[in-house]
N, C-alpha and C positions, 0 to 999 in steps of 0.2 A: 504494500500500500504506500504509494508515494504522494507527498503533498507538494504541490507546485510552488517552488520558490519564486518570488517576484523580484525581478532585477531592479536595483536602485532603490531609492527611498521615495515612497509615495506618502507624503505628509498631508493629512487631512484632519482638521480639528485637533491638532497636536499629537496625533498618533502615527506611528510608522507601521505600515502593513508588512509583516514578516513573510507571509506565505498565504496561499489560498488552498482551501480544502473543499472536497465535494461533500454533499449531504450524505451520500452513501458511505463515505469514510466515517462521518460522525455517527451514523447508525451502527456501523461495524464496531466502533469503539464503545458505544453505549451497550451493545450486546455483550462485548467482552468484559466490561466493567460492571455489568448489571448489579451484582450483589453489593458492590461498594457504593452505588449511587442511591440517592434518596427518592428519585422519581418513582411514582406508582405504576407507570406503564412506559412503553418504549418511547412514546412521544415526549414525555416528561424527562426521561433519561437523556434523550438526544438534545433537548433544550438545555439541560444541565451541561452537557459536553460543549454546546455552542457558547454558553456563558464563559466557560474556561477558555475556549478558543478566542473569544473577544478579548479577554484579559491578557492573552499571550500575543496579541497583535495579528491574529489570523482573520482572514475573511472566509466566507463560505460561498462558493460559486460566484465569486466576484462581488458579493454584497456584504454589508455589515451583518454579523451574526444575529444582531437584534431584529433585523428585518426578516431573517429566516425563522427566528423564534415566533414572531408575530404571524407569519404565514402558517406555521405548524399549528399554532393556537386557533387560528381562524378556520382550519380545515382545508386550506388551499393545497396543501402538500400530502393529503391523506393517501393519494395513490402511490406515493413513494415508500409508504410503510406497508 
């Protein structure tokens, strides 16, 4: 599982984007870490992983992880689970 490294410094709102990950990668990590996470279902666990990704300077599919979390919560990404 490779996370795409973003070349150079992309500075936005005072943060540097270190790399971009795919939602499928976050789902895989959530499944592997399942017992260690507090989320009650896979969507909540993925949201937790995305929160950590945000704090590490990662984006998810080119977007701020908070946007992906909102899409998960609204049901827009149900087909990915």
